[in-house]
LOTIDREN-361132 format. One line per field, with one value per residue: x, y, z of N, C-alpha, C, O in turn; residue number from 1. Coordinates in Angstrom, 1 decimal. Layout:
# residues N
n_u (X, ...)
n_v (Y, ...)
n_w (Z, ...)
ca_u (X, ...)
ca_v (Y, ...)
ca_w (Z, ...)
c_u (X, ...)
c_v (Y, ...)
c_w (Z, ...)
o_u (X, ...)
o_v (Y, ...)
o_w (Z, ...)
i (NUM, ...)
***
This chain:
# residues 131
n_u (-12.7, -15.2, -16.8, -19.6, -20.2, -18.9, -20.4, -23.2, -22.7, -21.8, -24.3, -25.8, -24.2, -25.0, -27.7, -27.7, -26.4, -28.0, -30.0, -28.8, -27.1, -27.9, -28.6, -27.1, -26.6, -26.1, -24.6, -23.7, -22.7, -23.7, -24.5, -27.5, -30.1, -32.6, -33.5, -33.6, -35.3, -38.0, -38.2, -39.0, -41.9, -44.0, -44.1, -45.0, -43.0, -40.1, -41.1, -41.5, -38.6, -37.2, -37.5, -35.7, -33.6, -33.6, -33.6, -30.6, -29.7, -30.7, -29.5, -26.7, -26.6, -27.3, -25.0, -23.1, -22.2, -20.9, -22.4, -22.0, -21.5, -23.8, -25.4, -24.4, -25.1, -27.6, -28.2, -27.1, -29.3, -31.5, -31.2, -31.3, -33.7, -35.4, -34.3, -34.5, -37.2, -38.1, -39.3, -37.7, -35.1, -34.9, -34.6, -32.4, -30.5, -30.8, -30.0, -27.2, -26.2, -26.5, -26.9, -27.4, -25.1, -23.1, -23.7, -23.1, -20.5, -19.8, -20.3, -19.0, -16.1, -16.4, -16.6, -14.3, -12.4, -13.1, -12.3, -9.6, -8.8, -9.2, -7.8, -5.4, -5.3, -5.7, -3.0, -1.4, -2.3, -2.2, -2.9, -5.1, -7.3, -7.5, -8.7)
n_v (126.3, 127.7, 131.0, 131.0, 128.4, 129.0, 130.8, 129.5, 127.5, 129.0, 130.1, 127.9, 127.1, 128.8, 128.5, 126.0, 126.7, 128.4, 126.6, 124.5, 126.0, 128.6, 129.8, 130.4, 129.2, 131.4, 130.7, 128.2, 128.0, 126.3, 125.6, 125.7, 125.5, 126.5, 124.0, 122.5, 124.2, 124.1, 121.4, 121.0, 120.5, 118.5, 115.7, 117.2, 119.3, 117.8, 117.1, 119.4, 120.4, 118.7, 119.2, 121.7, 120.3, 118.1, 119.9, 120.5, 118.4, 118.0, 120.6, 119.7, 117.5, 118.8, 120.6, 118.7, 116.6, 113.5, 110.3, 108.9, 110.9, 112.2, 110.1, 109.5, 112.3, 111.7, 109.5, 110.9, 113.0, 111.3, 110.1, 112.1, 113.0, 110.5, 109.9, 112.1, 112.4, 111.2, 111.5, 114.3, 113.0, 112.6, 115.5, 116.5, 115.1, 116.0, 118.8, 118.3, 116.5, 117.9, 117.8, 119.3, 120.9, 119.0, 117.8, 120.1, 120.3, 117.7, 118.1, 120.3, 119.2, 117.0, 118.5, 120.1, 118.0, 116.9, 119.3, 119.4, 117.1, 117.4, 119.6, 118.2, 116.5, 118.1, 119.4, 117.2, 116.4, 118.4, 119.3, 117.8, 119.0, 121.4, 120.1)
n_w (-24.2, -26.4, -26.4, -26.4, -25.3, -22.8, -21.9, -21.6, -20.0, -17.4, -17.1, -16.5, -14.2, -12.4, -12.1, -10.9, -8.6, -7.2, -6.7, -5.2, -3.2, -2.4, -0.1, 3.2, 6.2, 9.1, 11.7, 11.6, 8.8, 6.8, 3.4, 1.6, -0.9, -3.2, -3.9, -1.7, -0.1, -1.0, -1.5, 0.9, 1.1, 1.1, -1.1, -3.4, -3.4, -4.4, -6.9, -8.0, -8.1, -9.7, -12.3, -13.1, -12.6, -14.7, -16.8, -16.5, -17.2, -20.0, -21.4, -20.7, -22.6, -25.1, -25.3, -26.0, -24.2, -23.2, -23.5, -20.9, -19.0, -19.1, -18.2, -15.6, -14.7, -14.6, -12.9, -10.6, -10.2, -10.4, -7.8, -6.0, -6.2, -5.6, -2.8, -1.8, -1.4, 0.9, 3.8, 6.3, 6.5, 3.9, 3.2, 4.7, 3.1, 0.5, 1.0, 1.5, -0.4, -3.1, -5.8, -8.3, -8.3, -8.6, -10.9, -12.7, -12.5, -13.2, -15.9, -17.0, -16.4, -18.4, -20.7, -20.9, -21.1, -23.4, -25.0, -24.5, -25.6, -28.2, -28.7, -28.7, -30.9, -32.9, -32.7, -33.1, -35.9, -37.8, -40.3, -41.0, -40.1, -41.6, -44.1)
ca_u (-14.3, -15.8, -17.4, -20.9, -20.3, -18.4, -21.7, -24.3, -21.8, -22.0, -25.7, -26.2, -23.7, -25.8, -28.8, -27.2, -25.7, -29.6, -30.9, -28.0, -26.3, -28.2, -28.8, -26.4, -27.1, -25.4, -23.7, -23.0, -22.0, -23.9, -25.4, -28.7, -30.7, -34.3, -34.0, -34.0, -36.6, -39.1, -38.5, -39.8, -43.2, -44.3, -44.8, -44.8, -41.5, -39.3, -41.2, -41.1, -37.6, -36.9, -37.6, -34.5, -32.4, -33.7, -33.0, -29.6, -29.2, -31.1, -28.6, -25.7, -26.7, -27.2, -23.5, -22.3, -21.6, -20.8, -23.5, -21.7, -21.6, -25.2, -25.9, -24.2, -25.8, -29.1, -28.3, -27.2, -30.6, -32.8, -31.1, -31.6, -35.3, -35.9, -34.0, -35.1, -38.9, -38.1, -39.4, -36.8, -33.7, -34.4, -34.5, -31.1, -29.8, -30.9, -28.9, -25.7, -25.6, -26.1, -26.8, -27.1, -23.7, -22.4, -24.1, -22.5, -19.2, -19.3, -20.5, -17.8, -15.4, -16.4, -16.6, -12.9, -11.7, -13.4, -11.6, -8.1, -8.6, -9.6, -6.5, -4.3, -5.6, -5.3, -1.5, -0.5, -2.7, -2.8, -3.3, -6.5, -8.3, -8.0, -9.1)
ca_v (126.4, 128.8, 131.9, 130.8, 127.6, 129.5, 131.6, 128.6, 126.9, 130.2, 130.1, 126.5, 127.2, 130.0, 128.0, 125.0, 127.2, 128.8, 125.1, 123.8, 126.6, 129.9, 130.5, 130.0, 129.5, 132.0, 130.2, 126.9, 128.3, 125.2, 126.3, 124.9, 126.1, 126.4, 122.5, 122.0, 124.5, 123.8, 120.3, 120.7, 120.5, 116.9, 115.2, 118.4, 119.9, 117.2, 116.9, 120.7, 120.6, 118.0, 120.0, 121.9, 119.2, 117.6, 120.9, 120.7, 117.2, 118.3, 121.4, 118.7, 116.8, 120.0, 121.2, 117.7, 115.8, 112.2, 109.6, 108.2, 111.9, 112.2, 109.0, 109.8, 113.2, 111.2, 108.9, 111.8, 113.7, 110.3, 109.5, 113.5, 112.9, 109.6, 109.9, 113.5, 112.2, 110.6, 112.7, 114.6, 112.2, 113.2, 117.0, 116.5, 114.3, 117.2, 119.9, 117.9, 115.9, 118.9, 116.8, 120.0, 121.3, 118.0, 117.5, 120.9, 120.0, 116.7, 118.6, 121.0, 118.4, 116.3, 119.3, 120.5, 116.8, 116.8, 120.3, 119.1, 116.1, 118.0, 120.3, 117.2, 115.9, 119.2, 119.5, 116.1, 116.2, 119.6, 119.2, 116.8, 119.9, 122.1, 119.3)
ca_w (-24.7, -27.0, -25.7, -26.1, -24.3, -21.4, -21.2, -21.3, -18.7, -16.2, -16.5, -15.9, -12.7, -11.5, -11.8, -9.9, -7.2, -6.7, -6.5, -4.0, -2.4, -2.5, 0.9, 4.1, 7.9, 9.7, 12.6, 11.1, 7.7, 6.0, 2.4, 1.1, -2.1, -3.5, -3.9, -0.3, 0.7, -1.9, -1.0, 2.4, 0.6, 0.9, -2.4, -4.6, -3.6, -5.1, -8.3, -9.0, -8.2, -10.5, -13.4, -13.4, -12.7, -15.9, -17.7, -16.7, -18.1, -21.2, -21.5, -21.1, -23.9, -26.1, -25.0, -26.7, -23.3, -23.6, -22.9, -19.9, -18.2, -19.3, -17.5, -14.4, -14.1, -14.4, -11.6, -9.2, -10.2, -9.7, -6.5, -5.1, -6.6, -4.6, -1.3, -1.3, -1.1, 2.3, 5.0, 7.2, 6.0, 2.4, 3.2, 5.0, 2.0, -0.6, 1.4, 1.6, -1.7, -4.1, -7.1, -9.3, -8.4, -8.8, -12.4, -13.5, -12.2, -14.4, -17.3, -17.0, -16.7, -19.3, -21.9, -20.7, -21.4, -24.9, -25.8, -24.4, -26.5, -29.6, -29.0, -28.7, -32.1, -33.7, -32.8, -34.0, -37.1, -38.0, -41.9, -41.3, -39.7, -42.9, -45.3)
c_u (-14.6, -16.6, -18.8, -21.0, -20.2, -19.7, -22.5, -23.6, -22.2, -23.3, -26.5, -25.7, -24.4, -27.0, -28.8, -27.0, -27.4, -30.1, -30.2, -27.3, -26.6, -28.1, -27.4, -26.8, -25.9, -24.3, -22.9, -22.2, -22.6, -24.8, -26.2, -29.2, -32.1, -34.5, -34.4, -35.2, -37.8, -39.3, -38.9, -41.3, -43.5, -44.9, -44.3, -43.3, -40.4, -39.6, -41.0, -39.7, -36.6, -36.8, -36.4, -33.4, -32.4, -33.2, -31.7, -28.9, -29.2, -29.9, -27.4, -25.5, -26.5, -26.0, -22.5, -21.7, -21.7, -22.1, -23.2, -21.8, -23.1, -25.8, -25.7, -24.7, -27.6, -29.1, -28.2, -28.6, -31.6, -32.4, -31.4, -33.2, -35.7, -35.7, -34.6, -36.7, -39.0, -38.2, -38.1, -35.6, -33.5, -34.0, -33.0, -30.3, -29.9, -30.0, -27.5, -25.2, -25.5, -25.7, -26.6, -25.7, -22.9, -22.5, -23.2, -21.3, -18.9, -19.3, -19.3, -16.3, -15.1, -15.9, -15.1, -12.1, -11.8, -12.6, -10.1, -7.8, -8.7, -8.3, -5.3, -4.1, -5.1, -3.7, -0.9, -1.0, -3.1, -3.5, -4.9, -7.5, -8.7, -8.5, -10.8)
c_v (127.6, 129.8, 131.6, 129.7, 128.1, 130.1, 130.8, 127.9, 127.8, 130.1, 128.9, 126.3, 127.7, 129.3, 126.6, 125.5, 127.6, 127.6, 124.7, 124.7, 128.3, 130.7, 129.7, 130.1, 130.1, 131.7, 129.2, 127.0, 127.1, 126.0, 125.2, 125.9, 126.0, 124.8, 122.0, 122.6, 124.3, 122.2, 119.6, 120.5, 119.0, 116.6, 116.1, 118.9, 119.3, 117.0, 118.1, 121.0, 119.8, 118.4, 120.4, 121.1, 118.4, 118.5, 120.9, 119.6, 117.4, 119.4, 120.6, 118.3, 117.8, 120.6, 119.9, 116.8, 114.3, 111.6, 109.4, 109.3, 112.1, 111.1, 109.1, 111.2, 112.8, 110.3, 110.1, 112.6, 112.6, 110.0, 111.0, 113.3, 111.9, 109.4, 111.2, 113.4, 111.7, 111.7, 113.0, 114.3, 112.8, 114.9, 117.3, 116.2, 115.6, 118.2, 119.5, 117.3, 116.9, 118.4, 118.0, 120.4, 120.1, 117.6, 118.7, 120.7, 118.7, 116.9, 119.5, 120.2, 117.6, 117.3, 119.8, 119.3, 116.8, 118.2, 119.9, 117.8, 116.3, 118.8, 119.5, 116.8, 117.1, 119.6, 118.4, 115.9, 117.5, 120.0, 118.6, 118.0, 120.8, 121.4, 119.3)
c_w (-25.1, -26.1, -25.3, -25.4, -23.0, -21.0, -20.6, -19.8, -17.4, -16.1, -16.1, -14.2, -12.0, -11.2, -10.6, -8.6, -6.6, -6.1, -5.1, -3.1, -2.2, -1.3, 2.3, 5.7, 8.7, 10.4, 12.1, 9.8, 6.6, 4.8, 2.1, -0.1, -1.9, -3.6, -2.3, 0.4, -0.1, -1.6, 0.5, 2.1, 0.4, -0.4, -3.6, -4.6, -4.3, -6.6, -9.0, -9.0, -9.3, -12.0, -13.9, -13.5, -14.3, -17.2, -17.8, -17.6, -19.5, -22.0, -21.9, -22.3, -25.5, -26.4, -25.9, -25.2, -23.7, -22.8, -21.5, -18.9, -18.1, -18.3, -15.9, -13.7, -14.0, -13.1, -10.3, -9.0, -9.9, -8.1, -5.7, -5.3, -5.4, -3.3, -1.2, -0.8, 0.2, 3.2, 5.9, 6.5, 4.8, 2.4, 3.7, 3.9, 1.0, -0.2, 1.3, 0.3, -2.8, -5.4, -8.4, -9.6, -8.8, -10.4, -13.2, -13.6, -13.1, -15.8, -17.7, -17.3, -18.1, -21.0, -22.2, -21.5, -22.9, -25.7, -25.7, -25.2, -27.9, -29.8, -29.4, -30.2, -33.2, -33.6, -33.2, -35.3, -37.6, -39.6, -42.1, -40.8, -40.8, -44.0, -45.1)
o_u (-14.4, -17.0, -19.2, -22.0, -21.0, -20.1, -22.9, -24.2, -22.9, -23.6, -27.6, -26.2, -24.7, -27.4, -29.7, -27.4, -27.8, -30.6, -30.8, -26.7, -25.7, -27.8, -26.8, -27.4, -24.8, -23.2, -21.7, -21.2, -21.9, -25.6, -25.9, -28.7, -32.7, -35.6, -35.3, -36.0, -38.7, -40.5, -39.1, -42.0, -43.0, -45.9, -43.5, -42.6, -39.7, -38.7, -40.5, -39.3, -35.4, -36.0, -35.9, -32.5, -31.4, -32.5, -31.2, -28.0, -28.3, -29.3, -27.0, -24.6, -25.8, -25.8, -21.4, -20.6, -22.5, -22.6, -24.2, -22.3, -23.6, -26.8, -26.6, -24.7, -28.5, -29.9, -28.9, -29.1, -32.5, -33.3, -31.9, -33.9, -36.2, -36.5, -35.4, -37.3, -40.1, -37.5, -37.4, -35.0, -32.5, -33.2, -32.5, -29.3, -28.8, -29.2, -26.7, -24.0, -24.5, -24.6, -25.8, -25.1, -21.9, -21.6, -22.6, -20.7, -17.9, -18.7, -18.8, -15.6, -14.1, -15.2, -14.7, -11.3, -10.8, -12.4, -9.4, -6.7, -8.4, -7.7, -4.4, -3.0, -4.3, -3.2, 0.3, -0.3, -4.2, -4.4, -5.7, -8.6, -9.9, -8.8, -11.5)
o_v (128.6, 129.3, 131.8, 129.6, 127.8, 130.0, 131.0, 128.0, 127.4, 129.9, 128.8, 125.6, 127.2, 129.5, 126.4, 125.0, 127.1, 127.6, 124.5, 124.1, 129.1, 131.8, 128.6, 131.1, 129.5, 132.0, 129.1, 126.3, 127.0, 126.9, 124.0, 127.0, 125.6, 124.3, 121.3, 122.0, 124.2, 121.8, 118.5, 120.4, 118.5, 117.2, 115.8, 119.0, 120.1, 116.9, 118.2, 121.8, 120.2, 117.9, 119.9, 121.3, 118.1, 118.1, 121.1, 119.7, 117.2, 118.9, 120.7, 118.6, 117.6, 121.1, 120.1, 116.3, 113.9, 112.1, 109.7, 108.9, 112.0, 111.5, 108.9, 111.4, 113.4, 110.4, 110.1, 112.7, 112.8, 109.6, 110.8, 113.6, 112.3, 108.9, 111.3, 114.2, 111.7, 112.7, 112.0, 115.1, 113.4, 115.3, 118.3, 117.0, 116.1, 118.6, 120.3, 117.5, 116.7, 118.4, 117.8, 120.4, 120.4, 117.1, 118.4, 120.8, 118.7, 116.3, 119.4, 120.5, 117.6, 117.0, 119.9, 119.6, 116.6, 118.1, 120.0, 117.5, 115.5, 118.6, 119.9, 116.7, 116.9, 120.1, 118.5, 115.2, 117.7, 120.9, 118.9, 117.9, 121.1, 122.1, 118.7)
o_w (-24.4, -25.0, -24.2, -24.8, -22.0, -19.9, -19.4, -18.8, -16.5, -14.9, -15.5, -13.3, -11.0, -10.1, -9.8, -7.6, -5.5, -4.9, -4.1, -2.2, -2.0, -1.2, 2.2, 6.2, 8.8, 10.1, 12.2, 9.6, 5.6, 5.1, 2.2, -0.1, -0.9, -3.3, -1.9, 1.1, 0.7, -1.5, 1.0, 3.1, -0.5, -0.8, -4.5, -5.6, -4.9, -7.5, -10.1, -9.8, -9.7, -12.8, -14.9, -14.3, -14.9, -18.1, -18.9, -18.3, -20.2, -23.0, -23.1, -23.1, -26.4, -27.5, -26.3, -25.4, -24.6, -21.9, -20.8, -17.9, -17.0, -17.7, -15.1, -12.5, -13.4, -12.2, -9.3, -7.9, -9.1, -7.3, -4.6, -4.4, -4.4, -2.5, -0.2, -0.1, 0.7, 3.2, 6.2, 5.8, 4.5, 1.5, 3.2, 3.6, 0.7, -1.1, 0.9, -0.1, -3.5, -5.9, -9.3, -10.7, -9.4, -11.0, -14.2, -14.7, -13.7, -16.7, -18.8, -18.3, -18.7, -21.9, -23.4, -22.4, -23.6, -26.9, -26.7, -25.5, -28.8, -30.9, -30.1, -30.7, -34.1, -34.6, -33.6, -36.0, -37.9, -39.9, -43.0, -41.3, -41.1, -45.0, -45.9)
i (1, 2, 3, 4, 5, 6, 7, 8, 9, 10, 11, 12, 13, 14, 15, 16, 17, 18, 19, 20, 21, 22, 23, 24, 25, 26, 27, 28, 29, 30, 31, 32, 33, 34, 35, 36, 37, 38, 39, 40, 41, 42, 43, 44, 45, 46, 47, 48, 49, 50, 51, 52, 53, 54, 55, 56, 57, 58, 59, 60, 61, 62, 63, 64, 65, 66, 67, 68, 69, 70, 71, 72, 73, 74, 75, 76, 77, 78, 79, 80, 81, 82, 83, 84, 85, 86, 87, 88, 89, 90, 91, 92, 93, 94, 95, 96, 97, 98, 99, 100, 101, 102, 103, 104, 105, 106, 107, 108, 109, 110, 111, 112, 113, 114, 115, 116, 117, 118, 119, 120, 121, 122, 123, 124, 125, 126, 127, 128, 129, 130, 131)
***
C-alpha cells in the first residue's frame, strides 16, 4: 500500500476504533465506543452516528474499494442503523456488532488483495507496466 493510502487507512482505523471500541468496562473487559454511547439517545443517537459510518464508506470509494466491498460495508452500516434503533436490544447489538471496525477491516482486506493482484500482474508482465 502506498504511504498516503496507509495514512488514510490508519486515520479511518482510528475513527472506527473511537466509534466502536473507545471505552472498556473495567471488570468485564467489554469494549464499546461513541456509537454505543450516543446511540442511547432515542431516535437521534443512531442518526448522528450514521454520518461517520457513511464517511467510512465514502472514503473506501475514494481509495478504490471494489463495489462488492462497498456494498458489504453499506449492509453492515445499514444493519447497525436499523437494528441499533431498537431500544435496549439495539444498544447491545451496537456494542457487540461493531459495524465500523468491520467496515475498515473489509476495506483493508480489499485494498490488500488489489495490491497483491497488481504485484502479481507486474511480476508476470513487467514490460506492459512500462508501456
